[in-house]
N, C-alpha and C positions, 0 to 999 in steps of 0.2 A: 778505484778507477782513475787513470791519468787523464786530466782535462784542463782546459784553460778555465781558470777559476772566475775569470771576468765575463765568460760568455753568458752565463745564466742571467747576470745582473743587466747585461746590455739588452738581452732579449725582453726582460721585463719592462726596462725603461722604454724600449721601443713601443710596447703595447700601450703603456701609460701615455705616451706622447702622440698616440694615433698616427704613428708613421710606419706601421708594419710593412705594408706593401711597398711603400716608396723606398724604405731603407733596404729591405731584402732585394728588391728589384734592382736597385742601383748596384749592390754588391754583386749580384748575379750577372748583370749585364757587363759590368767590369770584367768578370772572370770569362765571359764569352768572347768578349772582343780580343783579349789575350794579346799576343805579340804578332803583329803583322810584319810583312816583309819591310826591311829596311830600304829597299830599292823601290822608290816611288813609282817607277814604271810598271812595276808588277802589282801595284795596289788594286788596280781594277779587277785583274785576274784573282787575287787572293780574296777580295771582299765579295765580288759578285759572280764569278764564274766557276772557281773551284767548288764552292758549295753546291752549285747546280749539277756539275759533273759527278760529284760524290753522291748526291741524292737520286739522280736520274740514270746515270750512264755507266759508271765503272762497274757496277755489279755484273753487267753483261760484256762490258768493253774495258776490261781492266786487267790486273795481274793474274787473277784466278781464272778468268774466262775471257776470251777474246772472240766473240762471235763476228762472223764475216771477216776474220783476220784484222779486226780494228781494235785499237786500244786508245782510250782517252785519259789515261792517267799520267801521261808526260808528253811534252812537245815532240820529243824524239820520236814517238810512236805515231801521233796523229799526222806528223809531217810526212811519214812513210805512207800512211793510210791502210785501207783494207782492200777487200775485193773490188769495190767500186772506185778506189782511188783515195787520194787524200780528202778528207772531209771539210778542211778549212783552207780557204784561200785568203791570206791576210790582206786586208784593206778592201776586200770585195765580197761583202756578205751576200750579194745577189748571185755570186757564182759558187757559193760555198754549200756543199751537199748537206752538211750538218744543219744549216738553217732551213733548207728545203725539207728535211726529215722532221724537225721538231715543230714546223708550221702545219705538218699533216695535210698538205694540199693534195698529195697523191697517196691514196690508200695503200698501194703496195710499197710505198717508200715512207713509212710513218714511224716515228720514234718519239718516246717510249711506245712499246706495243700496248694494245688493249685500251682500255678506257683512260689510263693515266696519260696526262698531257702537262707540258710546261704551262705556267701561267703567262699572260701577255706580257707581264713585267720581266719575267725571266727570259722570254724570247727576245725582248727589246734589249736587255742587258747583254745577251750573247751577240746580237747584231751590232751593237755599239762597240763591243770589245773586238769583234772581227774588223769592223770599219777603221778602228784606230790602230790596227796592226797585229792583233791577236797575241800580245806579248805576254809570256809566261816564263817563270824561271826553269832553267835547264836542270835536269837531273842526271844522275849516272846510271839510271836503270838500263838503258840500251847497252851500256858497256858490259853489263853482267848477262847479257842476252845469250846464254849458252845452254846447250842441251846435254844432259848426261846421256851417254849411251850405255848399252848393257854391260860392257866391260868395266866402265868407270862406276857403274851403280854398285857393284859388289864391294867397292871400297868406301862408298858413301856412307855416312854415319847410320842413317835410318834403315838402309838395306843390309847391313851387316847382320850376320847371324847373331842372335841373342845368346849371351852367356853371362853367368853371374860374375861380376867383377870382385876383385879383392877390395876389402874395406881398408881405407888408407889409416895408417897408424902413425901418429905424431907423438913423440915423447913429451913435447911441451903442452899437449892437449890435457888440460884439467877441466875442461868445459863440457865435453860431450857426454851424453848419457846413453845414446843409441847409435847404431851404425849411420843412420841418417845424419846425425850431428857430426859424425867423423868426416863424412863427405863435405859438409858444409864448412866445418872448421878449416879443413885442409885448403879449400878455396879461399876462404877469408884470410888466412895466414899468408897465402901467396900474394894476395892483393893488399897486405898491410892493413887490414880491416879487423876490428874486434866487435863481436856482438854485444848489444846493449843488454841491459839487465832483464830478468824474467818479469813477467807481469804479475799483478796481484790476483788473488783468488776470485774477487768479484768480477774482474774483467775476464778471467779465464772461463768462468762457468757461462758468462753471457756470450763470449766468443764461441765456445763449443756448442752451446745449445742452439744458437742461430746457425751454425755451420751444419749441424746434423738434423735440425728439425725445421729451420726457418721460422722459429718462434722465440720469443724472449722467456728466460726462466721466470718462475714465479718467486716471490719473496720467501716462501717456504722452502723451495729448492735451494735458493741461495744461502739461506740460514743453514740448512743441513749440511751443505758442502763446506761453509766456512767453519762449521763446528766439528767436521770429520778431520781428525788430525792423522788418520792412517796414511801412511806413504802411498798406499794404493788407491787413495780417495778419488783421484782424478780418473784412473782407469775404470773404477767403479762407476763413476759418473758417466763416462763414455759408453760403457756396456749398457747402462740404463737407457741412454738416449737412443742407442742403436736398436734396442728392442721395441721402441715405440712405433705406432703406426704413423706418427708425424714424421718419422725419419724417410719412410717410403715416399710420403708425399713430397718432401723437400728433394730428395735425390732423383726421385721419378721425374720431377719438374726439369732437373738438370738435363736428363736424357731426352725429354720431349723437346727441349730446345734443339738438340742435335738432330732429332728425328723429324723435325719441321711439322710438329703436330698442330692440327687445327680441327674444328667441328664442322667446317665447311669445305667444299671442294675447289674453290677458286674459280677460275675462268671468269667470264663476264657476269653470269647470273649468280654465282657464288651459292650454289645449292646446298642446303643443310645435309649433313651426313648423320643421320639418326643413330647409327651404330658406332661412331668414332669413339665415343666415350669408353667403350669396352676395352680398346686398346689402351687407352689412357690408364684405366684402372689395372689392366694386366701389368703395365710397366710399373706402376706404384706398388703393386703387390709383389712383383719379382724383386724389387729393392728391399722391400720389407722383409721378404723371406730369404735375402741374401742368395738368390739364385746364382749359381756360378756363372761368371760373365761369359765364358765360352758357350755355355748352354743358352744363355740369354741371346747371344748373337745367332746361334744356330736355329733357334725356335723362330726368330723374326724373319729368317731368310727362308726357312723350309718347314715351319711348324706343321703345316697340313700334311706334308709327306711323313714326318716323324710320328704323326698321330695314328698311323695304322697300328692296329692290334693293341690299343691302349684302353684304359677305362673311359667311360663317357665323360667323367669330369676332367681328366687329362686331355682327352680329345678336344673339348671345348676350349681349354686353355691354350693348346697348341695351335689351333685354327685362328684364335683371336690374336695370337702373337704376330701373324703375317700382315697385321694392320700397319706394321712398320713400312712395308713396301707400298701398301695401297694409299697410305695416309697423305701422300704429297699432293702438291698443287696439280689439278687436272686441267686438260685442255680439250676444247671442242664442245659443241652443244648437243652432241649425240654420240652414240657408240659408233665409231668408224675408224678404220685403219688410217684414214687421212690425218687423225690427230694423234694416234697412239705413239708415234715416234717421239712425240714431245713428253708424253708420260714416261717412256722408257729413258729418255735423256735425263729426266728428273731423278729417276730412282737410281740409275748408274752414278750420277754425280753425288747423290746423297749417300749411297753405300760407300763410295770411295772416300768422301770427306769424313763421314761419321766414324767408320770402322777402320780404314786404312791410313786416314789422313793424307789422302791423295786427291788432286783435282782431276778425276778421271774425265769429267765433262769436256776438258780442254782438248781431248783426242777424238772428239765427235767429227770434226771436219777435216782434220789432219793429224799426223803425229803430234803428240804433245811437244811444245816448243822447248821445254826445260827438263821434264822428266822422262824416264826411259819407258813410256807407255806409248804404244803405237796405235794407229786407227785400227789395225787388225785386233789388238787387245781389246778396244772398245766394242767392236762389233762381235767379238767372240762372247763377250758378256751380254751384249744386246740380244743375241740369239737365245740366251737362257731366259731372259725376261719376255722375249716374243713368243717363247713356248709356254707361257703362263697365261691363265684366264684372270682378268682383273675385274674386281667389283666396279660396277658403273654407278656413280652416285646420283645420276639424273642431270638433265641439262635443259636448255631453253627449247629445244625441239623434242627431245626424248625425255619426258619429264619424270617417268617412273624409274627408281633404282632397278638395277638388274644384276645378276651374276654374283650376288653376295653369297659367300659359302655358308653351308649350314653348320651349325654347331653340335650336330649329332652325326654319327657315322652312316655311310650309305645304306647299310642294311636297316638301321633304324628309321631312315628317311622312307624307305620302301614300306615299312610296317605302318608308319604314320600316314603315308599317302593313301594306303588301302583303307585305313580307318576313316580318314577324311571323306574319301569318295563314297564309302558306305553311308556315312552320315548325310552327305550331300543327295545321294540317291533316295534315301528315306525322306528327305525333306521334299525332294521333287515330287515324290509320290504322294505325300500329304497335301501338297499345294495343288497338284492336279485333281485329286479327289475332292477337295474343298471347292476347286474351281468348277468342277462339273455340277456339284451341288448348287453353287451360285448360278450357274447357267440355267438351271431348272426354274430358278426364281427370277432372275433378271435377264431377260433376253437381249438387252442392249448394252453393250459396253459403251461408255461415254467417249465419243470421238471428238468432241469439242465442236460439233456442228459440221465436221468435214464428212464428205461423201466417200469414206475409205472402203465401204463395202459394195459400191456401185448401186446401192439401194435407191438412189434418186434418179437413176438413168432409166431410159425407156427401153423396154424389150424390143429387140429386132433392130435398134438404131445404133449408130456410132455414138461415141462418148461426147457429152456436152460439158460445158463449164461446170466446175473449175477444172475439169480434165482438158488435156490437149492430146489429139490422137491424129495419126496419119496412116493411110492405107486401109487394109481389110480388117476393120475393128468393129465388133458387134457385141451388144448386150444380150446375154442369153441365160435362161434359166438352168440349162444343163452345164453351164460354166460356174455354177455356185460351189464354193469350197465347202467341204464338210467339217472344217474346223471352226470352232466357236469362240476362240480367244479374243477376236476383235468384233465381230458381229454375229451374234448367236441366233438371230431371226433372219439371216439372209436367205433371199429367194433368187439372187441373180449374181452373175459375174461377168467378165469380159473375155471374149475370144479374139486373139490376134492372129490372123492369117499369115501365110507366106507371102514374100514380096521383097523389096528392096531393104537393104540394112537399115536405112533411116526410117522405115515404117515402124510404128510402135505407139506407145502411150507415154504420157509425161504428166506429172502432178507437182505444182509448186506450192509448197507449204508457206504460209505467211504467218508471222514474220520468219519462220524457220528457227533453227537452233544454232548457238554459237558456242565454241569452246570457252570463250570468256565468260559466259553466264551458265553454261550447262555442262557440268563435268562428266555426266552420264548421259548418253542418248540411247533409245531403244527403238529398234526398227523391226517391223514384221512384213512378210509377204507370203501368201499362199500361191502355189503354181502347179500346173499340170501339163506335161509335154504331150502333144499329140503324136500318134503313130504316123510314120512316113517311110517311104521307100528309100530316101537318101538321109544320111547322117548330116545334120546341120548344127546350128548354134543360135543361141540368143543371149542377151545380157541383161543383168539387173544392176542398176547404178544408183548410188546415193552420194550427193555432194552438193557443191554450190552451182546453181545454174545448170546450163546445158553443156556438161562436161567442162566447166570453167575451173573447177578444182575438186578432184575426185577423193572422196573419203573411203568408200569401199566399193568393191566391184565383184560380181559373181557371174559366171558363164556356164550355161546349161547346154548340153548336147543330148542326143537320144539316150546315151548310157552313162554320162558323166556329170557330176556337179563339181565345178571348179571355183576356188576362191582365190583372190589375189593377196598374197603375203608380201607387203612392200611393193616391189616391182615384178615379183615372180608369181605365176600361176601355179596352184597346187590342187591336186586332186583330193577332195575331201571324201567322196564316196561314189560308188556306182549307183545309178538309178535306173527306173523303168519307165517306159512311156505309158500313158494313160493312168498313171498313179498320182494321186494328189500328195504334194509335200508342203509342209509349213516351215518356213525359215525364220527363226528369231535371232536378232543380232543385238549384243550389247556393246556400244563403242565407249571407250574410255578416252575422252578428248584430252585429258591431261597427259597420259603416257602414249597417246597416239597408237593405241592398240584396240583390237576388238575380239570378241569371243561370242559363241552362240550355240544354237541347236538347229539341226536339220531333222524334221520328224515326219513319219508316215503315220497312219492311224494305228499302227502296232509297234513301232520302234522309233528310237531316237539316236541321233549321232551328235555328240558334243564336240566342239573345237575350242581351243583356248589361245589366247595371247598371240594373235596374228597382228602384224603391222599394218596400220592404215597406209594408203598409197603416199609415197614421199611427196612432200610439199604441200599436203592438204592444208588449207588456211584455216580450218577450224570450223567452217560454216556448213551446215547441212540444211539446205531448203528446197531441194529438188530430187524427185525419183523419176527414173527413166527405165523403161523396158524396151529395147530396140534389138536389132539383128547383128550388132557387133559382139565380139566374144573372143575366146582364147584361140580360135583357129578360124580358117576360112571354111566356107560351105553355105549352102542354102539356108534361109531363115525358117526355122520350124514353127509349126502352128503351136500355140500354147493357150492355156486358160490362166487368167490372173484374177486374184481376189484379195480382199482384206489387207490393203496396204496401211501401215500405221508408223508414224514417227512421233515419239514422245519422250518426255524427261522422266517418266516414272516407270518402274518395271511392268512388263506386259504380263497378263495372265499366263498361267501355264498353258501349254498347247492342249486343246480340248476338242473332242469330237461331239457334235450335236447328236444326241440320241433320240430325244422327242422334242416337239415344239415346246418351248417354255410356257408355263402359266403361272400367274400370280394368285395366291390365296391370301386369306386373311391372316395377318400376322407376318406376311412374308418380308415386309420392310424391316422388322425387327430381326428376323432371321438373317436378311441380307447384311445388316449392320454387323452382327456377330461373325458371320463368315468372313466379311472384309477384313474385320479386325485380327481374325485368326490367320487368314492368308498374309496380311501385312506383316505380322509377327514372325511367321515362317520365312517370308521373303528377306526380312531384315537379318534373321539368323543365317540364311543362306548367303546373303551378300557379305556378312562379316567373315564367314568361313572362307569364301572364295577370295576375298581380298587380303587375307592374312596368310603368310608363309606357313607352310607345313610345319616348320620348326623355327626356332630362333636362329638368326643368322648374324654374321660379323662382317665388319668391312675389312676384307682381306683378299687373298688370292687363292687360287687353286691350279691344278695341273692341267695344261692344255696339250695341244698337238705339238710334238718336238719339231723344231725347224732350226736349220742353221742360217743365219742371216747374212745378207750381202752388205759389203761396205756401201755406205751412202756417200757419194763423192760430194765434197763440200758440205756434208751434213744434209743433203737434200735427198729425201726418199724417193724421188722420181729418177734420180741418177744413180744407178746401181753399178758397183764394181764387182769384185771377186766374192764368191761365197766363202764365209770363214767358219771353220768348225768351232763349236762351243768349247771354251776352255778358260782357264785362269790366266792372270797376267803373266807374260813370259818372264818378267823380272823376278817373279815369285814362284817360278817353277813351270808355269805353262802347262799344267796337267790338263788333259782333255777329258770331256764327258764321253764315257765309253760309246763307241758307235752303235752297239747293240741295245744301249739303255733306252727305254721307252718314255722316260720322264723328261722334264724340262732341263734339268741339270742344276736346279736350285739346291738339291741335297748335296751334290758335289761341291757347289760354291760355298755352302755353309761349312762343310768340313774343311776346304781349303783356307777359309778366313780364319778359322780358329785352330788350325794346326800349330802346335807350339813352335814349329820350325819357321812359321811366318814371322818375320822379324817386326812387322808393323803393328799388328792388332794389340799386343799386350803393351808396347810402348805408347801407343796413342792413348789407351784408357788409363794407363798409370799417369800419364801427363795431365789427362783431363781431371782426374781425382786430386792431383796436387793443385791444379788451378782452381778448382772448386773450393779448396781449403785456403789457398793463400791469395787468391785474386789474380794471379798469373801463373802460367805454367813454367816448367823448366824449358820447354819450348814455347815461345810466346806467340806462335802461330799454330794453334792446337789442331786444326784441321788441314794443315800443310806441312807434311814432313818431307817434302820434296826439295828440289834444288833451290827453289825461289823462297821457301820457308826459312824461318830463323833457326840458326844452330842452337842446340841445347846449351844452357849455362852450365849445367852439371851433367854431362853425358853419362858418366859413370854411375851416378846416382839414379839417373832415369832407367838405366839397364838393370840396376840392383832392384829397384821398385818393380820393374816389369817381371823379372824373375821371381821375386817375392810373391808377386800376384799368381803366376803360373804355378809355382811349387806349393801353394796353399789353396789349391782347388778353385783357382780363379776367384777367390772370395773378395768382394769389394769391401766388405766389413772388416776383414782382416787388414786391408790396406788402410782404412780409417784408423784402426788401433795402432798400427805401426807408426804412421805419420803424426797422429795426435799425441803419442807417447814422447816423441822427440822433444828435445829442448828448444829447437828452432821454431817449432809450432807455438811454444809457450812463451816466446819472447814478448816483451812489451812494444808498444808502437812509438815510444819516445824518440826524439831526434838525437842524432850525434853530429855536431858540426863537422868534425873531421871526415866521418863516413860519408856526409852529404856531398862533400867535394869529391871523393873518390869514386862513389857509386850512388849518384843522386836518384836513380830509378830503383834502387834496392834490388837489383837483379841477383846480387850475391847473398841476399837474405841476412843481412846484419841486424835487422829488425823485423817486426811483424808489420806489414803495411795496413794502415787504416783503411776500411772500405765502406761505402755507402751501402745501406740495405737495397736489395734489388726490389722491383716493383712488387712482387708477390709477398715478400717478408715485410715490407712496410705496411701494406694493407692488412696482412694477416696479424702483425704485431698490434697494429690499432685495435682491431677487432678483439684480440686476445686481452689486452690490458683493460679494455672497456667493459669486458665480460660479455661481449656480443658475438663471439666466434662460435659458429656452429661446427662441432668437430665430426659430425656424421658425414657418410659418404652419400652424396645426393643421387648418383646414377644418371640417367638420361636427361637430356635438356627438354624443356617444353616447347618443341618445335611445333609449327602449325601441323594440322593433319595433312598427310601426304595427298589426299584427294583434292586439296585446295592449292597445290603447288602450281604456280603458273609464273615463276620468276623468269626475268629475261635480263639482257644486257641493259635495257632501259629502265627496268624496274627489278634490280637484283634483291636477293634476300638480305635483310638486315635486322638484327635485333640485339638489344642489351638486356639481359635478364638479371633482375635483382637478386642478391644472394648474400648471406652472411657465412657461407661455407668458405673453406680455405680457397685461395686464389687459383690453385691448380685446377679447381673444378669450374672455374668461370668459363662460359661458352667463348670459344676462341674463333674469330672470322679471319679469313685471309684478306679479303678486299677492303673491308672497313673494319680495322681492329678495334677492340674494346678500347674506348677513349682513355680510361685510366692507365691501363697497361701500356698503351702506346706512348702516353706522355712520359712515363717513367721507364722507358727503354726496356720493355720486356722483348722477348725474341720475336723477330719477324717470322711468322710461320710459313712463309713462301720459300724459304731456303733453309738448309741445314746451318744452324748458328753454333759455332764452336765457342765463341766469346762475345758476350753482349757489349754493345757500346755504352758508354757512360757519358750523359750530357748533363750540363747544368744550364737551366733555361728560366727566364723570368715566369713563364707559364706554370713551371713546377711549383715555384714559390707562391704564386697567385692561388693555385689549387689548394696548397696546404693551408693557406690563411683563409680562404673563403668558401671551400667546398662544403656541401651539405653533409658529405660523408664524414669529413674530418670533425665538423661541428657536432655531428650526431654522436661520434665516439667520444668526444671531449665531454659532452653532457653525461653520457653514461659513466665515463670514468669518474667525473666529479661526483656522481650519485654513488658510485661504488666506494670512493674514498669516504664520502660523508657518513655512510651507514656502517662502516667498519671501524673507524676510529673517531672518538668524540674531541679529544684535545687537539687544539690548532697545530702545535709544534709536532706532535706524534702523527698527525694527519699528514703533514708536509713530508715527514720521514717515510711514512708508508707510501705516499705518492711517488717519492723518488725510487723506492725499492721496486714498486710495481712497474713503473715506466722505464727507469734508467738502470735498474739493477744494481743500485749503489746507495751509499749513505751520503747525505748532503753534508757539505762543509758548513762551517759556522757562517761564513759570508753568504753562502746560498740560502741558509735558513733565514738570515737577517733580510736578504733581499726579497725572499718569498713572503715573509710576514709584512714587509713595507708594501709590497705589491698588492696583497689581499686587502690591506687597510685602505690604501689610496683608490684602488680600483672600485671597491665597495662604495667609497664615499662619492667617487665620480658617477657611478651608476645610479645611486640615489638622486643626485642632482639632475641627472638626465630623465628621471621619472620611472626608474626601475622599482618594481614593488619589493624585491628581496635583493638588495645590492650584493650582500655577501654570497648568495647562491650564484649570481653572475660572475662574481669575482672568482669563486671556485672553478667555474666553467672555463673562464678565461685562463686561469692558471693552468687547468688541464690542457688547454690548447698550446701553451707555452711549452709545456713538457713534451707534448707530442710532436712539436715542430721544431725542437732543439736538436743540435747536432748529437747530443749525447744519446738521443733516441734513434735518429736517422742513420747513424754510423756505427760500426762495430770495430772496436779497438783490438 
């Protein structure tokens, strides 16, 4: 392995001098400060302002996206301004709209959106910069502000039809081994460049193993490869690596960057998505099995449609694949069309960037400013996604997930639902039978001292405290309910006569129930409607105070029982006068839904999942029965009894058969009955709260619609209706008018049609980038006019055709690329080449790369022996019944794990601290290429974190128990961690370090100085460049 031989000694000396953090921090800070503008007048902008714009602004107001027509990536654009005008008035911060927005003094004009805000110091920096003239270096961006039209697009490199180019032949070429090499050599020769030498076998196996698996090779694997002199040894190695499950985990992670994967939904409360991991595992498995890339794309766009008439295992896989569409950042605190346009915007932009390499989102408000994508194109795709049903993950107001597609076919769902209802019916019968037995023994249900059955009231009188009544209200024996579920010894009820609507009864529960403390609320009332000549109405209400905040409402007429579902009245069933009914309601205060039973003495009607009244504040402390209802009419006479509000499930609806009596031993019998009933009710609750089948976080078919253009991207301002179709520049095929589906199936086919010039080019470039660190097109998600031109256009087309003609096999592309000599070059420098091509765009050498966040963590776990290679499955999220997250108290968790980093729980709003520190992908957007930063905090983490120290301790232990001799132990440590054989100088430095560190540790009071020395040595190895970089 090629390396600076002095590096290791320097690091060892740094430890001995106790200057680790200070030294590394100084070096890193120097690298960060870099080269500032030579023009002092721009220093303020470069130091203090540009970083703020890059961090907070240009993602939405930059080259790829210019919301409200505003760009902040160059002065030429912010001087023009957007819809609201120029955001910056030089010299006058008080008149600058930018400052008004970032101060967030007006909620409707606040940036950045959501919870994110600039710090006071950042706001002050911008204010001072504007006050001193808002000076910034000019660019030539505006000069290239040109749009491709459809005619020009046909000649633009990325929109040209794909065809296999001829492989260049150069008579002077003695270097090339593969067609890829011939393309590279031809370009190098034209630029007077010569490739460097091939790399050594130690470096090559380490490079290939990290590339394909994200893990280091073991000493045994290195030794086997070094001893294999077969000319095909490297191809054998590549095939072995491609067959491992680690390959799927490594390359699945690459795609998850592009797919903006996370385990939470985003928005303010960042709700957990319990089923997201299934899509993650599907992606990993798809790469492991080398699913053809065209199928891979089709299944993610339309898997649920393709699943028809397949086996149950295939059905499950295909529905899970649609997680690609659902997995993006979600907007809104409940299911509502008011927010879905933002979800659609996310998915259109993500499909464009990830699959086509086009910034489709830029056509949301107007025609794309640079690429041949019109607003009509955008809303043609919008209609496809608007015709789709999206799984809802839960939100601040509507807390329960909804519309998750089942992982079994519809016919199987029907069978499962029948079996489920049969079991529930059987449970209800058992509960009712046991409840009747209990009623015989125990005539009084504990009502907490409340007068819920009117039994403390005086016959012939109106209601007294704690009841409140108005109008013709009388306690009567003939108003006693026959149901025994609340008060089985009852002898009286209340009759409410006709009169004004405001007449009726009211009961205030103290202290009442609240959603914060009580996730489930149970309500009971028995009622009978008196016969009358005119049809009328009365109401049953439960909520906070006197209609202060309504939870549930029911309206009863002579022949109808109505319940309110959200804001709408719905007929539950027809009823009769002079017949007693018992209403039992279970309110889920987390999901803001309710269900229940309406029963007579001989029959029951159940209802499920009705929404509470919108805006209910979660408090239930007041019951009212008055004359308001779902229609106008006289107030009916009615009998009311057995009102109850509790946090424990109510008894099954029971009818009193005989007056209850107590006998000897009845208490013991009661205890047994209660225990049995409780067990049955627990089983009932578990069944009712569990989906009838396993579900996925994906999408399903909805009602097909053609969407209207949203003028300026505002859903309230509609323009022409646009038929669903593909992009005009790519053929513009329409969804057939008679087709009854969403159009996602057609979209999936259009995206993967071999005649589509973009899809294969984009993924071929991504695969190249993930091998070399940079793509042949250095803007991997932008193949449009503002993206970079390919450095080797013919090679890119050759790779794309190689992919298509070999069944879209990504593994085939790996083999072709890794077999090439250019892949096997060393990373050594060439002074001459550095002058001609300092960025190595023409590939005269292999570019040294740092390990990404996941590979670094996984490699540390692997060499220490702590890596758990199993697949962990679902994350340990809190029980869904406890979910009460809000914008003020969002979900947040970091779960400890020694599994591979691809399985770590990923949050959108508060990212995993380690992954964020080391530049993992931001899951809020499709990431084509991760940024690479060098910061002091990274060095501090490597030197001081508990995680790194724990792996170093385990590594030292592993080394100690494997090899006894000190020199051999050092060699083994180098083989395990660096995949190399130490030089003589490194052996000498290591020995000196161990001796001196051990001596110093003993002087400092260590019980075992040599043990501490080996642990420190392990830390040196784990934090050295030879471990943290791939050559």
